[in-house]
C-alpha positions in Angstrom: 45.8 -10.5 -32.3 45.7 -7.5 -30.1 43.0 -5.7 -32.1 39.2 -6.0 -31.7 37.2 -7.1 -34.8 36.0 -3.6 -35.3 39.6 -2.3 -35.2 40.7 -5.0 -37.7 37.8 -4.2 -40.0 38.6 -0.5 -40.0 42.3 -1.1 -40.5 41.6 -3.4 -43.5 39.3 -0.8 -45.1 42.0 1.8 -44.8 44.2 -0.5 -46.8 41.5 -0.9 -49.4 40.6 -4.5 -48.3 37.1 -5.9 -47.4 37.1 -9.5 -46.3 33.8 -9.7 -44.4 31.5 -7.8 -42.1 32.3 -7.2 -38.4 29.4 -9.5 -37.5 31.0 -12.3 -39.6 34.3 -11.8 -37.8 32.6 -12.3 -34.4 30.7 -15.4 -35.7 33.9 -17.0 -36.9 35.7 -16.2 -33.6 32.7 -17.6 -31.6 32.8 -20.8 -33.6 36.4 -21.2 -32.7 35.8 -20.3 -29.0 38.0 -17.2 -29.4 35.7 -14.6 -27.9 36.2 -14.2 -24.2 37.2 -11.7 -21.5 40.9 -11.0 -21.8 41.4 -9.5 -18.4 41.8 -11.7 -15.3 38.8 -10.6 -13.3 38.5 -11.2 -9.6 35.6 -13.3 -8.5 33.9 -13.1 -5.2 31.9 -15.6 -3.3 28.2 -14.5 -2.9 27.7 -12.8 0.5 25.6 -15.0 2.9 22.0 -14.1 3.5 21.7 -12.8 7.1 19.0 -14.7 9.0 18.2 -13.3 12.4 15.3 -13.7 14.8 14.4 -11.8 18.0 11.8 -13.1 20.5 12.6 -10.5 23.2 14.3 -7.2 23.7 18.1 -6.9 23.6 18.6 -10.0 21.5 19.2 -8.3 18.1 20.1 -4.7 17.4 20.1 -3.2 14.0 21.5 0.1 13.1 22.5 2.5 10.4 23.5 6.1 9.6 21.2 8.7 7.9 21.9 12.2 6.7 20.4 15.4 8.1 20.4 18.5 5.9 22.5 21.5 7.0 21.7 25.2 6.5 24.4 25.8 3.8 23.9 22.6 1.8 26.1 20.3 4.0 25.0 17.2 5.7 25.2 15.8 9.3 25.3 12.1 10.2 22.7 10.7 12.6 23.7 7.3 14.1 20.7 5.3 15.3 20.7 1.8 17.0 17.3 0.0 17.0 16.2 -2.9 19.0 14.8 -5.4 16.5 12.0 -6.9 18.6 10.6 -3.7 20.0 11.8 -1.1 17.4 13.0 0.9 20.5 15.9 3.3 19.8 18.5 2.1 22.3 21.2 4.6 21.2 21.8 7.5 18.9 24.4 10.2 18.2 24.7 13.2 15.9 28.0 13.9 14.3 29.4 16.2 11.7 30.7 13.3 9.7 30.9 9.5 9.7 33.5 8.0 12.0 34.4 4.5 13.0 35.5 5.5 16.4 32.2 7.3 17.1 30.3 4.3 15.9 32.2 2.0 18.3 31.8 4.4 21.2 28.0 4.6 20.6 27.6 0.9 20.6 29.7 0.6 23.8 27.6 3.3 25.6 24.3 1.7 24.5 25.4 -1.7 25.8 26.4 -0.2 29.1 23.2 1.9 29.4 20.9 -1.1 28.9 23.2 -3.6 30.8 23.2 -6.2 28.0 24.9 -9.3 29.3 28.1 -10.5 27.6 27.6 -12.8 24.6 23.8 -12.3 24.3 23.5 -9.8 21.5 23.7 -9.8 17.7 24.5 -6.4 16.1 23.3 -6.1 12.5 24.1 -3.4 10.0 24.8 -2.8 6.4 28.4 -2.7 4.9 29.2 1.0 5.3 32.7 1.9 6.3 32.0 2.9 9.9 29.7 -0.2 10.4 32.4 -2.7 9.3 35.4 -0.8 10.8 38.1 -2.4 12.9 37.4 -0.5 16.1 33.8 -1.7 16.0 34.7 -5.2 15.1 37.3 -5.3 18.0 34.7 -3.9 20.4 32.1 -6.5 19.5 34.7 -9.3 19.8 35.7 -8.0 23.2 32.1 -8.0 24.4 31.5 -11.4 23.0 28.7 -10.2 20.7 28.0 -11.5 17.3 28.0 -9.2 14.3 25.9 -9.5 11.2 26.0 -7.6 7.9 23.6 -7.0 5.0 24.4 -8.2 1.6 26.0 -5.7 -0.8 23.3 -3.5 -2.6 20.5 -5.3 -0.7 18.6 -2.7 1.3 16.0 -5.2 2.4 18.6 -6.9 4.6 18.4 -3.8 6.9 14.8 -2.8 6.2 13.9 -2.1 9.9 16.4 0.7 10.2 15.5 2.1 6.8 11.8 2.1 7.7 12.5 3.8 11.0 14.4 6.6 9.2 11.4 7.1 6.8 9.0 7.2 9.8 11.1 9.9 11.4 11.5 12.0 8.3 7.8 11.9 7.4 6.6 12.2 11.0 5.0 15.3 12.6 8.2 16.1 14.6 10.4 16.5 11.5 11.5 20.2 11.0 10.3 22.0 7.9 13.6 23.4 7.0 17.4 22.6 7.3 19.1 23.5 10.5 22.7 23.9 11.7 24.4 21.4 13.9 23.5 22.8 17.2 19.8 23.1 16.2 19.8 19.5 15.1 21.5 18.4 18.2 18.8 20.0 20.3 16.0 18.6 18.0 17.1 15.0 17.8 16.1 14.2 21.4 12.6 15.3 20.6 12.6 13.1 17.5 13.8 10.0 19.4 11.3 10.7 22.3 8.4 11.0 19.9 9.4 7.7 18.1 10.0 5.8 21.3 7.1 7.0 23.5 4.4 8.5 21.3 4.5 6.7 18.0 2.0 3.8 17.9 3.9 1.4 15.7 1.7 -0.6 13.2 4.1 -3.6 13.3 3.7 -3.7 17.1 -0.1 -3.9 17.1 0.0 -0.1 17.6 1.8 -0.2 20.9 4.7 2.2 21.2 8.3 0.9 21.0 8.9 1.8 24.7 5.9 -0.2 25.8 7.2 -3.3 24.0 10.8 -2.7 25.1 9.8 -2.5 28.8 7.1 -5.2 28.6 4.3 -2.7 29.5 2.4 -3.8 26.4 1.3 -7.0 28.3 -0.7 -5.0 30.8 -2.1 -2.7 28.2 -3.2 -5.6 26.1 -5.5 -6.7 29.0 -6.8 -3.1 29.3 -7.6 -3.0 25.6 -9.3 -6.4 25.8 -11.5 -5.3 28.7 -12.5 -2.2 26.8 -13.5 -4.3 23.8 -15.4 -6.8 26.0 -17.3 -3.9 27.5 -18.2 -2.5 24.1 -19.3 -6.0 22.9 -21.5 -6.5 26.0 -23.2 -3.2 25.5 -23.9 -3.6 21.7 -23.2 -7.2 20.6 -25.2 -6.5 17.3 -22.4 -4.1 16.2 -19.8 -6.9 16.1 -21.0 -9.1 13.3 -17.9 -11.3 13.5 -18.4 -12.1 17.2 -16.3 -11.1 20.2 -13.5 -8.7 19.2 -9.9 -9.7 20.1 -7.2 -7.1 20.8 -4.2 -7.5 18.6 -1.0 -8.4 20.3 2.7 -8.0 19.5 4.3 -10.7 17.3 6.2 -13.3 19.4 9.1 -13.2 16.9 10.6 -10.7 14.5 12.8 -11.9 11.7 15.3 -10.6 9.2 15.1 -12.9 6.2 13.1 -15.7 7.7 14.1 -19.2 6.3 11.7 -20.8 3.8 10.9 -23.7 6.2 12.1 -22.8 9.7 11.4 -25.1 12.6 8.8 -22.8 14.0 6.8 -21.1 11.2 6.3 -20.1 7.6 8.2 -17.9 5.2 7.6 -14.2 4.6 7.9 -12.8 8.1 10.1 -9.7 8.2 9.7 -5.9 8.0 6.6 -6.3 5.9 4.6 -9.2 7.3 1.3 -8.6 5.7 -1.9 -10.5 6.5 -0.1 -13.6 7.6 1.4 -12.0 10.6 -1.8 -10.2 11.5 -3.7 -13.4 11.5 -1.0 -15.1 13.6 -1.1 -12.2 16.1 -4.8 -12.3 16.4 -4.6 -16.1 17.1 -2.0 -15.6 19.8 -4.0 -12.8 21.3 -7.1 -14.9 21.4 -5.2 -17.7 23.2 -3.6 -15.2 25.7 -6.9 -13.6 26.6 -8.7 -16.9 26.9 -6.0 -18.2 29.2 
């Protein structure tokens, strides 16, 4: 009873006996419903799908930790907190290792720096140890903020932070060789400044994250539209599709948009495709016309 069919088959052969093949043993066991997992396995409820939406800055923050290469083969931990609506880096910190206390301290400092009112923020992250630690959970509960976590082994649930790390590491400000901790600590402000102030984000109609975070993009949208109108007036024959409309920032940014939400269609998220572009052009046309 405590042997596998292959073990029984081998033991019988050692005794000079052959009753049937291993496959026949399994077939007979299956017919008698005797093939099953013997161990008592723990079963987990599926993790809920995070569904978040931001229509303005400081409504949803998403954050993660990435690794920076050291000179002698080690790695440093870069904590980055991103505002979901504007993609603006609201807080960052470089450390020699991952720490739950440093994570909680960074969130607290970022909240104080941007004066986020109590109970108005959702902080989203994956399920890494510092991101789900007790110090951070206690801090968020004390501030009245809601916390949200990605599903296990589902990187798309935190795609905005992952995409921002890729943009930094493939951008023009990324160093060409590993550096020590002090060198990275001096370089990171340049990286963050480039991303916030000089990187024209494709998902933000090529406005910079800082322009969207501060609301400056509204004034710049008017400037862009006036430039297009002037060009159209000078050479209307060049614009075969009529008067050009400057693209605007999406009014909502989602993580895992529901299939039939009250205000839109599925598919909006970190990769919005042609649907969001068409919606953005339509909103821009209405704004400029108004």
